[in-house]
N, C-alpha and C positions, 0 to 999 in steps of 0.2 A: 604932725603925726596924731591920729585919734588916740583918745584915752583907752588903753587896753589894760584890763585888770591883770594884776600880777599872777594870780593863780591860773589864769588862762594861758599866760605865756609859759609858766612852769609846766602845764599840762601838755602843751604843744612841744615843748623842749623834750619832755619825757618820751612822747610818741615818736618824735624824730630820732631819739636815741635807740628806741625800740626798733625802728626801721633799720638803722645802721647795724644793730646787733644781728638782725635777721638776715641782712645782706652778707655778714661775716659767716653766719651759719651756713647759708647756701653756698658761699664760696668754698668752705671747707668740705662740704658735701660733694661739690663738684671735683675738687682736687682728689678726694678719696676715690671717686669713681674713675677719674683718668688714671690714677696709680693702679687701680684694679685691673684696667686694661693691659697695663705693662706686666702685672704679675701673672695675668691669665696665660701668658706665653709659658710660663713654668709648670702650669698644672698638668699638662700632658706628660712632660718629662718626669715630674714627681710621681705620677700615677704609674708610669711605665717602670720606674725603679722601685715601686712598692711603698712610696711615701704619700701620705694624704695631707701633709703639712700645707702645701701651697693651695690645695683644694679647699680646706677649711679657711685658710687665710683670705683667699679670694671671696669666699662666701661671706664671711664675717664682715670684710671691708665693704662689700657690696650692699649688704643690708644696712650697715651703719651709714653708708653714703646716701642711700635713698631715704633713710630715716631723718637724716640731717636735712636734706632737701625738702622733704615734707614738712618737718617742724618749721623750717626757716620761712617757707612760702606761706604757711598758716599764720605764722607770727607777723609777717610783713603785711599780709592782706588784712588782718585785724587792725594793725596800726593804721594802714591806709584808710580803712573804713571809718575808724575813730577820728582821724584827722579830717576827713571829709565831713563828718558830722560837725566838727568844731568850726570849720571855715564858714564865713558868711555867705549867704546865697547871693548871686550876682544880681538878682531882680530887687532886692530889698532897698536899694538906694535909688531906684527909678522913681521919678516924679510921675504923678498920675496923669498929667496933661502933656501930650507929646509936644504941643507948641512951646511949653515952658521948658521942656528938655532941649528943644532945638535953640531956644534963645540963649540958655545958659551954656550950651556947647559952643557957640559962636563968640 
């Protein structure tokens, strides 16, 4: 295994953890939006009876769900971008002479 500096490993681990946290945030946002669809059935009945409780609940839950989706997506894309910057480029290890590459490959 090539020698990889410890700070780089720690940085990659932190970015992978950030990706995981972003995935959790996105999942919570999706669950809130699905629950919002279920609660939307009660909005009409609530408005018909004179209550605005379900209307405001659905609006607040929808805003929170979309906010979590946006924040999670932004957090995940930032972690992906920084991980891509850290990863070594594929072409760095290529040898300049194609014949030498072929010889070493066989």
